[in-house]
N, C-alpha and C positions, 0 to 999 in steps of 0.2 A: 504494501501502499504505499508505505514512504515516497517508494520509487517515483513511482507513477504522477502524485505528488511533485515531487520536484523533475518533474518531465513535462508537467504541467504551468510552472510555474519559467522553466527556461522559454519554453512556446509561446508566452504571456511578453515574458522579458521579447522575447526578438521578434514579434510584435509589435509590441507598444516604440520599440529602437526606428521599427520603419517604417509605421506612422509619423514618427517626429520629426523624423530624416524629410519623409515626403512632405511636410508639413513645411517646417523648414525653405528648401527648395522651391516649395510654391511662394512663398513670399516672398524670396530675390527673387525668382524670376517676376513677380507682379514690380515691385520695387525697380526692375532697371526697365520692361516694360512701360509705366507710367513717367519714369525717367525721361525715357528713349521720346515719348509723345512731347512730354514739354518741353523738347529740346526743337523735335521737329517743330511744334508752334512759332517755338522763340524764331524758325531759322526766319520760317513764313514768314512771320511780323518785321524785321529790318531787312530781307533779301528785296522780297516782295512789296510791300508798304511803305518801307524807310530809306527804303531802294540805298540801303547799305551806310544811310546814315546815320549819326549816332541816335538823336533823333527828331522820330517827323515833329512840324509843328502841328500836329494836330493828333499827338500820338498818348494825350490823356484822355484825352475824347475817344478814340478807335478802341482804347483799352479798356474802356466803362461799358462801350457800348457791344465789346467782344463779350465780356463778362456776364451783363445781364441778361443778353442771348441766347449763353451757353449755360446759365443757367435753368 
């Protein structure tokens, strides 16, 4: 009987570790995708809206309008 309980505990620990690893990997993947999305949004704003300038004259208005539409 003792051996069976030991095997169950080992199996449980192995499964628990697999799930914890998967959750960590998912979190890292989601974070990477979100950073990549924000970077691409910034790139679009700088390249297409600001035409490469540090600031567009209407930059504050543009950001406010975009943020309201995205919400």
